[in-house]
N, C-alpha and C positions, 0 to 999 in steps of 0.2 A: 504494500500500500504506500502510495506517495503522498506524504503529508505536506509537501512543499506547495505553497500557494502560487498561482501564476502571477507574474509581474504585471500590475495594472497598466493599461495603455493610457498614457497621459494625454489630456486634451491639448491640441495644438491650434494656434491662431493662423488663419489664412486671410489676411487683409489686403485691400486694394483701394487705391484712390486714383482718380484721373481728373485733371483740371486743364482747361484749354481757354485761351483768350484769343480774340480776333478784333479787328477794327470794324466797328459798326456805328453808323450815324456820326462819323467824325471823331470817335474816341474808342479806346480799348474797352471791350466788354467781355464778360464771361459768356462763353458760348457752349461749353460742355462741362458737366460735373457728374462724377460717379464716385461713390464711396461705399465701402463694405467694412464692417467691424473687423479689427479695431482701428481702422484708418478713418479719419474724419478731416474735413477741410473747413476752416473758418475764414471769414472775409471781413477783417476789421477795416474801419474807415482809414484810408491813407492820410498822411499829412498833406496839407494844402500844396498843390503843385506837383505831388508825386503820383506815379502811376498806380493802378489797382494792385492790391496786395492779397495774397492767399497765404494762410498759415496752416501747415499740416500738423495733425495731432494724432498720437497713438494713445487711444483711450485705455489700453490695458496697463499703462504705466511703465512699460518696458517690454523687452523682447527676450524670449527664452528659447532654449535649444529645440529645434524642430519647427519653430514658427516660420512663416513665410509672409513677407510684405512686398507689395509691388506698387510703385508710385510713378505715374506718368504726368509730365508737365509739357504743355505745348503753347506756343505763341505764334499766331499766324503772321503773314506778311505785314510789316509795319506796326505790329502790336508791341506795347511796352508793359512789362509787369514785373512784380517782385514776389518771390515765393520763399518763405522761411518756415522754420519749425517752431512750435510753441516753447519747447524746452529741450534740454539735453536728453538724448536718447540713451536709455540704460540697457545694456546687454547683460543679462543675468547669467550666473554660473549654470552650466549645462548639467542636467541630471546624468548619472551613469548610463551609458548606452544611447544617449540622445544624439541625434544628428545635429549638425550645425544649423543655426538659424540663417535664413536667406533673405537678403534685402536687395531688390532690383529697382533702380531708378532710371527712367528714360526721359530725355529732354529733346524736344523737336522744335527748332526755330525756323520760321519762314524768312524769306528775303526781307531785310530791313527791320526785323524784329529785335527787341532788346529785352533781355531777361537777366535779373539778378537772382541766382539760386543760393540762398543763405541759410542752410541748416545750422543749428547749433551743434555743439560737440557731441560725439558719441563716446560714452563711458563704457569700456569693456571690462567687466568684472573679472576677478581671478577665476579661472576655470571656464570662462565663456568660450563659445564656439561661434564665430561670425564669418559668413561669406557675403560680401557685398559687391555689387557691380553697378556702375553708373556709366551710361552710354549717352552721349550728346551728339545730335546731328544738327549742325549749324549751317544754314544756307548762306550764300554770298550776300554780303551787305548786312548780315545779322551780327549781333554782339552778345556775348555771354560772359558774365562774371560769376564764378562759382567758387565755393569753398567747401572744405571737408576737414574737420578737426577730430582727432581721435585721442582719447585719454586711456592709458593702459593701467588698470587698477585704481583703487580708491585710496589715494595717498593720505587723505584726511582721516581715514579710518585705520591707517597703518598697513594698508593692503598693497602688496606688490603683485604684478602680473608675472607669475612664475610657471603657470600652466594654462594651456588653452590655445586658441587659434584665432588669428585675425588674418583674413584673406580679402584685401580691399583692392579692387581694380577699377580703372578709369579708361574710357576710350572717347576720343573726340573725332568726329567726321566733319569734313568740310565738303559741301556739295556731293555728299555720298561717298567720299573717299577718305580712308583712314589717315588722319594727320598726326595723331599722338595717342599712345596707349602706355599704361603704366600699371604695375601690380605690386602691392606691398604684402608680403607674407611674414607674419610673426608667429612663431610657435614657442610658447614658454618664455623662459627668462630673457629679458632684454637688458637689464641693468649691467652696464659695462660691455655689452656686446651688441651685435647687429647695427653698429654705428650710432646707437642711441646714447652711449655713455650713461650719465646719471639721469637723463631725460625720461619723463614718463608721458609726454604728449607730443603729437605731431600735427601740424596744420599744413594743408595744401591749398593754395589759391590759384585758380586757373582763369585766364582771360583769353577770349577769342574775339579778335577784331580784324577787319580787313587790313588795317595798318597798325600793328601792335607797338611800333617804336615809341611813340610818346608815352603810352601807359607803362611800357617796360622801364623807361627812364624814370618815370614818377615812382614806380615800385622800388627801383634800386635806390633812389634817394631816400625813400621812407625807411627801407630796411637798413640802410647804412647807419641810421641813428638808433637802432635797436641794440642795446648793450646787454640785455639779460637773456636773450635767446640766440641760438645759432640760426642764421637765416641766409637765404640766397635766392636769386631769381635768374631765369634764363628764358630764351625763346626757342622753341623747337617746331619747325614747319609752320610758323605763324601762330603758334599757341604759346602764350606766356604761362610759365609755371613757376610759382614761388613756394618755397618750403620754409617752415619755421619749426624748430625743435627745441624743447626745453621743459621746464616745470609747467604744469597744466594751467595755473592761473596766469602766469606770465605769457604763455603761448596764446591764450584767449585774448588778453589785453593787446598784445602785439598784433594779433590777427585782426582785431577790431580797428586798430589804428590804420593798418594797411588797407583794409576794405573801405573804410571811410575816406581815405585819401584817394583811392581809385574811383569810388562812387561820386565823390564831391558832395556827400551829404551823410547824415548820421545813419546808423543802423536802424532797422525796424524796431518799434517799441518793444516787441516781445523779447528782444535780446536784453532788455534792461529791467524787466519786471520779475 
């Protein structure tokens, strides 16, 4: 007789959101919206003179092993929009035997569209398993400013990221052709290794413009004044890529300064509440 009970099957989240903007009646308007728990989209009133804003929310309060989230963002020809997240995304420790959680983000910009994709940082708990993929398709004449900040472990709780997986990949296409791709893979201990040194946070800022030169020079000047984080910026196939590495709070503050300098305005209010 087998007295061993079967391992219960844990409930997994499968959320999805889709938000699209287009030019209608002389201005940018929301033209498509789809959301499925735990993904939700809010539309706060933008500041005077700013484009429409969408804020993505994960109502579950975090992402666990085996969860799957898909987010699609689109701006049609000539549309201007800002999309952010309500708070830092928490990736919880995976249960034994769990698969990695999967987050897929797609961005599609038509000719002349302008989008700022400004998610707040992702906090990867000790023992978490995360696979994330972001794919942006940017038409000629369109402009994309995007960021991604990752914090490994909860330093304020004395936690270090010594076990787990972060597989974070980005791809940018211009006119349907691959212009830049990059993948970061971190498994287990980073302190003193993997080029992180004592750092526990990494931010990547990506800019796509037809003429990236002026923004590249602006970014370089902004980063040269950063003394508390390691930072650098380059241009690859017309895609500006900036990296910031250091302690989580300092990386967030430096990232905000860089993004504000590139945007020419403050960050969305959700970043400060």
